[in-house]
C-alpha positions as CSV (number, residue, x, y, z in Angstrom):
1,M,-0.4,-0.1,0.1
2,Q,1.3,3.2,-0.9
3,I,2.0,5.8,1.9
4,K,1.1,9.6,1.4
5,Y,1.2,12.8,3.6
6,L,-2.0,13.7,4.1
7,G,-2.9,17.6,4.6
8,E,0.7,18.7,5.8
9,N,3.7,21.3,5.4
10,I,6.7,20.1,3.8
11,Y,8.5,21.9,6.5
12,E,6.6,19.1,9.6
13,V,7.4,16.2,7.2
14,A,11.0,17.4,7.3
15,Y,11.5,18.4,10.8
16,R,10.0,14.7,11.4
17,K,12.3,13.1,9.1
18,I,15.0,14.9,11.1
19,T,13.9,13.9,14.4
20,Q,13.1,10.7,13.8
21,D,10.0,11.0,15.9
22,A,7.6,9.2,13.7
23,Y,5.9,8.4,16.9
24,W,4.5,12.1,17.4
25,G,4.3,12.5,13.7
26,R,0.6,12.5,12.0
27,A,3.0,11.7,8.8
28,W,2.3,7.8,8.2
29,L,-1.7,7.3,7.5
30,T,-3.4,4.8,5.0
31,E,-6.6,3.7,4.9
32,E,-5.9,1.1,7.3
33,K,-6.6,0.9,10.9
34,L,-4.2,-0.2,13.7
35,R,-5.0,-4.1,14.8
36,V,-4.2,-5.3,17.8
37,L,-4.5,-8.9,19.2
38,M,-5.8,-8.7,23.3
39,L,-5.1,-11.7,24.5
40,T,-7.2,-12.5,28.1
41,W,-7.9,-15.2,30.1
42,E,-11.3,-13.7,31.4
43,F,-13.8,-11.6,29.3
44,P,-17.8,-10.6,30.0
45,P,-19.9,-12.7,30.7
46,R,-16.8,-14.5,32.0
47,K,-16.1,-12.5,35.3
48,I,-13.1,-13.8,38.1
49,G,-11.4,-10.6,38.8
50,G,-10.9,-7.4,37.7
51,I,-8.8,-8.3,34.3
52,A,-12.2,-9.0,32.4
53,S,-14.3,-5.3,32.9
54,H,-10.6,-4.3,32.6
55,V,-10.2,-5.7,28.9
56,Y,-14.4,-4.8,28.4
57,D,-13.6,-1.2,28.8
58,L,-10.6,-1.1,27.1
59,S,-10.9,-2.8,24.1
60,R,-14.0,-1.0,23.6
61,A,-12.5,2.5,23.9
62,I,-9.5,1.8,21.8
63,T,-11.7,0.6,19.2
64,R,-14.1,4.1,19.6
65,K,-10.9,5.5,19.0
66,G,-10.2,3.8,15.8
67,T,-8.0,1.0,16.6
68,D,-9.4,-2.4,15.4
69,V,-9.5,-4.6,18.4
70,H,-9.6,-8.5,18.4
71,V,-9.8,-10.5,21.5
72,V,-9.3,-14.2,22.1
73,T,-10.1,-15.5,25.4
74,C,-11.4,-18.6,26.9
75,C,-15.1,-19.9,27.1
76,E,-16.2,-21.3,30.2
77,F,-19.6,-19.2,30.6
78,P,-22.7,-21.0,29.6
79,G,-24.4,-19.4,26.1
80,A,-21.3,-17.8,25.7
81,P,-21.0,-18.0,21.8
82,P,-17.6,-18.8,20.0
83,Y,-17.7,-15.9,18.1
84,E,-19.3,-12.2,18.7
85,E,-18.6,-8.7,18.0
86,V,-19.7,-6.0,21.0
87,E,-19.8,-2.5,20.3
88,G,-16.8,-2.9,16.8
89,V,-15.0,-5.6,19.1
90,H,-14.4,-9.1,17.8
91,V,-14.3,-11.5,20.6
92,Y,-13.5,-15.0,19.9
93,R,-13.6,-17.7,22.4
94,F,-12.4,-21.1,23.0
95,N,-12.6,-24.2,25.1
96,P,-9.6,-24.8,27.5
97,H,-10.7,-28.2,28.8
98,R,-9.2,-30.6,25.6
99,T,-6.4,-32.0,27.8
100,P,-6.6,-32.7,31.2
101,A,-5.8,-30.8,34.0
102,F,-4.4,-32.0,37.7
103,N,-4.3,-28.7,39.4
104,F,-4.3,-24.7,38.3
105,L,-1.1,-24.5,37.0
106,S,-1.4,-27.6,34.5
107,W,-5.2,-25.9,33.5
108,V,-3.1,-22.7,32.8
109,F,-0.7,-24.7,30.4
110,S,-3.3,-26.5,28.7
111,M,-5.7,-23.1,28.0
112,N,-2.5,-21.6,26.6
113,I,-2.4,-24.2,24.4
114,C,-6.0,-23.4,23.1
115,M,-5.0,-19.7,22.8
116,V,-2.2,-20.1,21.0
117,Q,-4.3,-22.1,18.5
118,R,-6.9,-19.7,18.4
119,G,-4.8,-16.6,17.9
120,S,-3.1,-18.2,15.0
121,E,-6.6,-18.6,13.3
122,V,-7.1,-15.4,13.9
123,I,-4.0,-14.0,12.7
124,D,-4.0,-16.4,9.3
125,A,-7.2,-15.4,9.0
126,Y,-6.2,-11.9,8.3
127,D,-3.2,-12.8,6.3
128,G,-1.1,-12.3,9.7
129,Q,-1.7,-8.5,9.3
130,F,-1.9,-8.1,12.6
131,D,0.3,-4.9,14.2
132,L,1.0,-5.9,17.7
133,I,-0.1,-8.2,20.5
134,H,-1.5,-7.1,24.2
135,A,-1.5,-9.9,26.7
136,H,-3.2,-9.2,29.8
137,D,-1.0,-10.8,33.2
138,W,0.9,-13.8,33.3
139,L,-2.2,-16.3,32.3
140,V,-1.7,-15.7,29.0
141,A,2.2,-15.5,28.7
142,R,3.2,-18.6,27.1
143,A,0.6,-17.8,24.4
144,A,1.7,-14.3,24.3
145,L,5.4,-15.2,24.1
146,D,4.5,-18.2,21.0
147,L,2.1,-15.9,19.1
148,K,5.4,-13.2,19.3
149,G,7.8,-15.3,18.1
150,R,5.7,-16.9,15.6
151,Y,4.4,-14.1,13.7
152,G,7.4,-11.6,15.0
153,K,5.0,-8.9,16.1
154,P,5.9,-6.5,19.2
155,L,4.4,-7.6,22.4
156,V,2.6,-5.4,25.1
157,S,2.1,-6.9,28.1
158,T,-0.2,-5.3,31.3
159,F,0.6,-6.8,34.4
160,H,-2.4,-6.4,36.8
161,S,-0.5,-7.7,40.0
162,T,2.5,-10.1,40.6
163,E,3.1,-13.6,42.5
164,A,5.2,-12.1,44.8
165,G,3.0,-9.1,45.4
166,R,0.0,-11.3,46.2
167,R,1.9,-13.9,48.4
168,E,4.2,-11.1,50.1
169,G,7.3,-13.4,48.4
170,I,7.6,-16.4,46.9
171,H,7.9,-19.5,49.4
172,D,7.3,-22.7,47.1
173,G,7.8,-23.9,43.6
174,Y,4.1,-23.5,43.0
175,Q,5.0,-20.1,43.3
176,K,8.2,-19.7,41.9
177,T,7.0,-21.5,38.9
178,I,4.3,-18.5,38.5
179,H,7.3,-15.8,39.0
180,D,9.4,-17.6,36.2
181,V,6.6,-17.2,33.7
182,E,5.7,-13.6,34.7
183,C,9.8,-12.7,34.7
184,Q,9.9,-14.1,31.2
185,L,6.9,-11.8,30.2
186,A,8.1,-9.2,31.8
187,H,11.7,-9.0,30.1
188,Q,10.4,-10.3,26.4
189,S,7.6,-7.6,26.0
190,D,8.6,-4.7,24.4
191,R,6.7,-2.5,26.7
192,L,5.2,-3.1,30.1
193,I,2.1,-1.4,31.4
194,C,1.3,-0.7,34.9
195,C,-2.1,0.4,36.4
196,S,-0.5,2.8,39.1
197,E,2.8,3.8,40.4
198,Y,3.2,1.4,43.3
199,M,2.8,-1.3,40.9
200,A,5.5,-0.1,38.2
201,K,8.0,0.3,41.2
202,H,7.1,-3.2,41.8
203,V,7.9,-4.3,38.7
204,L,11.0,-2.8,38.5
205,Q,12.0,-4.3,41.4
206,T,10.6,-7.5,41.5
207,F,11.6,-8.4,37.6
208,G,14.6,-5.7,37.2
209,V,13.4,-4.5,33.7
210,P,14.5,-0.9,32.3
211,M,12.7,1.9,33.4
212,E,12.2,3.5,30.3
213,K,10.4,0.4,29.5
214,V,7.6,0.5,31.8
215,D,4.4,2.8,31.4
216,I,1.5,3.9,33.9
217,I,-1.5,3.9,32.7
218,Y,-4.8,3.8,35.6
219,N,-7.4,2.3,35.4
220,G,-10.6,3.6,34.2
221,V,-14.5,3.4,34.6
222,E,-17.8,4.4,32.7
223,A,-19.4,6.4,35.3
224,S,-22.2,6.5,32.6
225,K,-23.7,2.8,33.7
226,F,-24.8,4.0,36.7
227,N,-27.1,6.8,35.2
228,F,-30.2,5.1,35.8
229,K,-32.9,5.1,38.3
230,I,-34.4,2.7,40.7
231,D,-37.2,1.8,43.0
232,A,-34.4,1.5,45.7
233,R,-36.6,0.8,48.4
234,M,-37.6,-2.7,46.5
235,V,-34.0,-3.6,45.6
236,R,-33.1,-2.9,49.5
237,E,-35.8,-5.7,50.7
238,R,-34.1,-8.1,48.9
239,Y,-30.9,-7.8,51.0
240,A,-31.7,-5.8,53.7
241,R,-34.0,-4.5,56.1
242,P,-35.6,-1.1,55.8
243,N,-33.8,0.6,58.7
244,E,-30.4,-1.4,57.9
245,K,-27.6,0.5,56.6
246,I,-25.8,-1.4,53.6
247,V,-22.0,-2.0,53.8
248,L,-20.8,-3.7,50.2
249,Y,-17.8,-5.6,49.6
250,V,-17.1,-6.2,46.1
251,G,-14.2,-9.3,45.2
252,R,-12.4,-12.7,45.2
253,L,-13.0,-14.1,48.4
254,V,-9.1,-14.6,48.9
255,Q,-6.5,-13.2,51.3
256,E,-5.1,-10.5,49.8
257,K,-8.0,-9.0,49.7
258,G,-8.1,-8.3,53.5
259,V,-12.1,-9.8,53.8
260,H,-11.5,-11.6,57.1
261,V,-10.6,-8.0,58.4
262,L,-13.7,-6.9,57.3
263,I,-15.6,-9.3,59.1
264,G,-13.2,-9.1,62.1
265,A,-14.8,-5.1,62.4
266,M,-18.1,-5.9,62.4
267,P,-18.7,-6.8,66.0
268,M,-17.3,-2.9,66.8
269,V,-19.4,-1.5,64.0
270,L,-22.5,-3.2,65.6
271,S,-21.7,-2.4,68.7
272,V,-22.3,0.9,67.7
273,L,-24.7,1.0,65.3
274,P,-26.5,-2.0,65.5
275,D,-28.7,-1.7,62.3
276,V,-25.8,-2.4,59.3
277,K,-25.8,-5.2,56.7
278,L,-22.8,-6.1,55.6
279,I,-23.1,-7.5,51.7
280,I,-20.2,-9.6,50.1
281,V,-20.2,-10.0,46.5
282,G,-17.9,-12.3,45.3
283,E,-16.4,-16.0,44.8
284,G,-13.0,-17.3,46.1
285,R,-10.9,-20.3,48.1
286,M,-11.9,-18.9,51.8
287,K,-15.6,-18.4,51.0
288,E,-16.2,-21.1,54.1
289,T,-13.7,-20.3,56.0
290,L,-14.9,-16.5,56.3
291,Q,-19.0,-17.5,56.5
292,E,-17.5,-19.9,59.4
293,E,-15.5,-17.0,61.1
294,A,-18.7,-15.0,61.0
295,R,-20.8,-17.3,62.8
296,Q,-17.8,-17.6,65.6
297,L,-17.7,-13.6,65.6
298,G,-21.5,-14.0,66.4
299,V,-22.3,-11.5,63.2
300,A,-23.2,-14.3,60.7
301,H,-27.1,-12.7,60.7
302,K,-25.6,-9.4,60.0
303,V,-23.3,-10.2,56.9
304,L,-24.4,-12.0,53.7
305,F,-22.3,-13.8,51.1
306,T,-24.1,-13.1,47.9
307,G,-21.6,-15.4,45.7
308,F,-21.0,-14.2,41.9
309,V,-23.6,-11.8,40.8
310,G,-24.0,-10.1,37.1
311,D,-23.3,-6.6,35.8
312,K,-26.7,-5.5,36.4
313,T,-27.2,-6.7,39.7
314,L,-23.8,-5.4,40.9
315,R,-24.8,-2.2,39.5
316,L,-28.2,-2.1,41.6
317,L,-26.1,-3.1,44.6
318,Y,-23.8,0.0,44.5
319,K,-27.2,2.1,44.1
320,I,-28.9,0.8,47.2
321,S,-25.8,0.8,49.3
322,D,-24.2,3.6,52.3
323,L,-20.6,2.6,52.2
324,A,-18.5,0.3,49.8
325,V,-15.1,-1.1,51.9
326,F,-12.0,-2.4,50.1
327,P,-9.7,-3.9,53.2
328,S,-7.0,-5.3,50.6
329,L,-3.6,-6.3,51.7
330,Y,-2.2,-6.7,48.2
331,E,-4.0,-3.9,45.8
332,P,-2.3,-2.9,42.4
333,F,-5.2,-1.0,41.6
334,G,-8.6,-2.1,42.6
335,I,-11.1,-1.5,40.0
336,V,-14.0,-2.3,41.9
337,A,-13.3,0.9,44.4
338,L,-13.3,2.9,41.3
339,E,-16.6,1.0,40.2
340,A,-18.3,2.8,43.6
341,M,-16.7,6.1,42.9
342,A,-18.2,6.0,39.9
343,A,-21.7,4.9,40.9
344,M,-21.3,8.0,44.1
345,V,-20.6,5.9,46.8
346,P,-18.6,6.4,49.9
347,V,-15.7,4.3,50.2
348,V,-13.7,3.7,52.7
349,V,-9.9,1.8,51.5
350,S,-6.9,0.2,53.1
351,D,-3.9,2.4,52.8
352,V,-1.7,0.2,50.4
353,G,-0.8,-0.1,46.6
354,G,-3.3,1.8,44.2
355,L,-5.7,2.4,46.9
356,A,-3.8,4.7,48.7
357,E,-3.3,6.4,45.4
358,M,-6.5,6.6,44.3
359,V,-8.6,7.7,47.4
360,E,-7.4,11.0,49.0
361,H,-8.1,10.6,52.8
362,E,-11.3,12.7,53.7
363,K,-11.5,14.4,50.3
364,T,-12.6,11.5,48.3
365,G,-12.8,8.7,50.7
366,V,-11.1,7.6,54.1
367,K,-8.2,5.5,53.7
368,V,-7.4,2.9,57.3
369,Y,-4.5,0.6,58.1
370,P,-4.3,-2.3,56.4
371,D,-4.7,-5.6,58.3
372,N,-6.5,-3.7,60.9
373,S,-10.2,-4.6,62.3
374,D,-10.1,-1.6,64.7
375,S,-9.2,0.8,62.2
376,L,-11.3,0.1,59.6
377,A,-14.3,-0.2,61.5
378,W,-13.4,3.4,62.9
379,G,-13.3,4.1,58.7
380,I,-17.0,2.6,58.6
381,L,-18.4,4.4,61.5
382,R,-17.0,7.2,60.5
383,V,-18.9,7.4,57.2
384,L,-22.1,6.0,58.6
385,R,-22.5,8.4,61.4
386,N,-21.8,11.6,59.1
387,P,-24.1,11.7,56.6
388,E,-23.0,15.3,55.5
389,Y,-19.3,14.0,55.6
390,A,-20.2,10.4,53.2
391,N,-22.1,13.1,50.8
392,R,-19.2,15.2,50.6
393,L,-16.9,12.6,49.8
394,R,-19.1,10.8,47.3
395,R,-19.1,14.1,45.5
396,N,-15.7,14.5,45.0
397,A,-15.1,10.9,44.2
398,Y,-17.2,11.1,41.8
399,L,-15.5,14.5,40.2
400,R,-12.3,12.7,40.5
401,V,-13.4,10.1,38.5
402,L,-15.2,11.5,35.5
403,N,-11.6,14.1,35.4
404,R,-9.0,11.0,35.6
405,N,-10.3,7.8,34.7
406,N,-12.2,8.1,31.5
407,W,-11.6,5.5,29.5
408,D,-11.6,7.7,26.1
409,A,-8.6,9.6,27.5
410,L,-6.9,6.2,28.5
411,A,-7.8,4.5,25.2
412,E,-5.3,7.5,23.7
413,N,-2.7,6.7,26.1
414,T,-2.7,3.3,25.4
415,A,-2.3,4.1,21.7
416,G,0.8,5.9,22.0
417,I,1.9,3.0,24.5
418,Y,1.8,0.7,21.0
419,A,3.1,3.5,19.2
420,K,5.8,3.3,21.4
421,A,6.2,-0.5,20.9
422,L,5.7,-0.3,17.0
423,A,8.6,2.5,16.6
424,L,11.1,-0.6,18.3
425,P,13.6,-0.1,16.0
426,L,11.3,2.7,14.1
427,K,10.2,1.8,10.4
428,V,8.0,3.7,8.2
429,S,6.4,-0.1,7.4
430,A,5.8,-0.3,11.1
431,M,3.9,3.2,11.7
432,R,2.1,2.9,8.6
433,R,-1.8,2.1,10.1
434,L,-0.9,4.5,12.9
435,Q,-2.8,7.6,13.7
436,V,-1.7,10.0,16.4
437,K,-1.2,13.2,17.2
438,L,1.3,15.7,15.8
439,L,3.5,17.4,17.7
440,E,4.5,21.0,16.9
441,P,7.6,21.6,15.8
442,K,10.3,23.8,16.3
443,P,10.7,26.9,14.9
444,L,12.2,26.7,11.3
445,T,15.7,26.9,11.2
446,K,18.5,26.7,8.7
447,Y,19.6,23.5,9.4
448,I,15.8,22.5,9.0
449,L,15.5,24.0,5.6
450,L,18.2,22.1,4.3
451,P,16.0,19.2,4.1
452,V,13.4,20.9,3.6
453,L,14.9,21.9,0.2
454,Y,16.1,18.4,-0.7
455,T,12.4,17.2,0.1
456,L,11.3,19.6,-2.3
457,G,14.3,18.2,-5.3
458,T,15.8,21.4,-5.2
459,V,19.1,19.7,-5.9
460,T,19.8,21.4,-9.2
461,G,19.7,24.8,-11.4
462,E,16.7,23.2,-13.3
463,S,15.0,22.2,-9.5
464,S,15.5,25.2,-8.3
465,R,12.5,27.5,-6.8
466,S,11.9,30.7,-6.0
467,L,11.8,32.5,-2.3
468,Q,8.1,32.1,-2.8
469,E,8.0,28.4,-4.3
470,I,9.7,27.7,-1.1
471,A,7.9,29.5,1.5
472,E,4.2,28.0,-0.2
473,P,4.5,24.4,1.4
474,C,6.4,25.4,4.2
475,R,3.4,27.8,5.5
476,V,5.7,30.4,6.3
477,P,5.6,34.1,5.0
478,K,8.8,35.1,2.9
479,G,10.8,37.0,4.7
480,A,11.1,34.1,7.6
481,I,13.0,31.8,4.6
482,F,15.2,34.4,3.4
483,P,17.2,35.6,5.9
484,L,18.3,31.2,6.7
485,L,18.5,31.0,2.9
486,R,21.2,34.2,2.8
487,E,23.0,32.0,5.7
488,L,23.4,28.8,3.8
489,V,24.4,30.6,0.6
490,E,27.1,32.0,2.5
491,G,28.2,28.9,4.1
492,G,28.5,27.0,1.1
493,Y,25.3,24.9,1.5
494,V,22.8,26.4,-1.5
495,T,23.8,28.5,-4.2
496,S,21.2,31.2,-6.0
497,R,21.1,32.6,-9.4
498,R,18.0,35.3,-11.0
499,D,15.6,33.9,-13.3
500,P,15.1,35.9,-16.6
501,V,12.5,38.2,-14.8
502,G,15.2,39.2,-12.1
503,K,13.9,36.7,-9.4
504,L,16.5,34.9,-7.4
505,R,16.2,31.2,-7.4
506,Y,17.8,28.6,-4.8
507,W,18.8,24.8,-4.9
508,L,21.5,22.6,-2.9
509,T,25.2,22.6,-3.7
510,E,26.9,19.2,-3.0
511,K,27.8,20.1,0.6
512,G,23.9,21.1,0.6
513,I,22.8,17.6,-0.4
514,V,25.4,16.1,1.8
515,R,24.3,18.1,4.8
516,A,20.8,17.5,4.6
517,C,21.2,13.7,4.1
518,S,23.1,13.9,7.2
519,L,20.2,15.0,9.3
520,F,18.0,12.8,7.8
521,T,20.0,9.8,9.3
């Protein structure tokens, strides 16, 4: 396909050629879109953690910006079709149970084999015309690295968490296996995306990758999905008594999420405010342990475990809740906390990881000490006992989400990272699909004017140009060009002569051609 310059002046083109900054350029445009293969082990309606929501929202936002996104994921949800188009995103699902799995690691291994096969089918269907691969977390690392090697495509990987962070270190062979996969993915990816400064520092320290290949893009949320009206009384009666305040937790029921800390805070909360109901949404290996702990503490009648709920039900729960609590011990970001803020529910979070960055204490939420039930109970009571304070928190948090966590803006940032990956090494062919914003060039100087003259073809007396003919494609006044040309003539880079009507015409000397070419390279 022929590459052409669209709507640009020749000076901008020459400037980018000198700086070799095609990442910021708008020069390499064609009729085709950037095409991305995105790999994830979960995608709606299959939702286990926050990756499903992240990929769902990100892929749709990037598609709205003009990128052709193809998501490959596994299918373990009744009724989920093998292929569907979701708001322009192409979603391909495969069955991950073709080979026996003896534990979770062996299941991940077999799932990756199936993902490679499905991903290869998708790439081959487009004759290999994909620009890059975007992997989400270690669970798809083997497939991502295999496809990168097979097709020679740049690889961008988003690290949503790490095994060392989740387990506070690597303690056995099982964890080391996962850690080694993460390390391989980190080092062989062209770019790494982290969802918070905390996560970026953690990745740098854990895997020892170069700082310059790590980028930070915070998670986003679509606040508009909570813009609907409900009969709150009718919805509330499904979960709590009319006089009970609802405290909501959403997330996996695992150690690092700190749900046990929340249950441990309930006796103190109920001793001050008896009419409180804790609703715990999610599944996980600690569910029975947590239920037993609630019974032993005598608060089981005030704690409701809903298990997994669909998106519609979850949005209803946000709408009727008086408070959302996220007591994580380890949290790279915490997208459910962001959803609560978008739903205008005041939040109490532990002061760790990405949660600490997201919430400004007593302005957009309340931060408490991690792994401390007494501190958590204090935070819960601080919000529930002060309605005006709670309203101020919810308003401030909602405005923060609108300004800083908009998916359309985050999609543009992600496209910029794709551009960085494609620019390594910088080749016009690698940039042919990319459409990004134009960086304003520096002021026109005599040395930038040399490549301009070369680009215009003014290399012989027969191809010489007048002052007007040089100024016009540069879109600058003749008065700005003339003193620069005079300096170049004095330096021996340009020569001139008068045409039959007395106008000066200019072209490059051999010295000027050599200098112009050296500037290009």
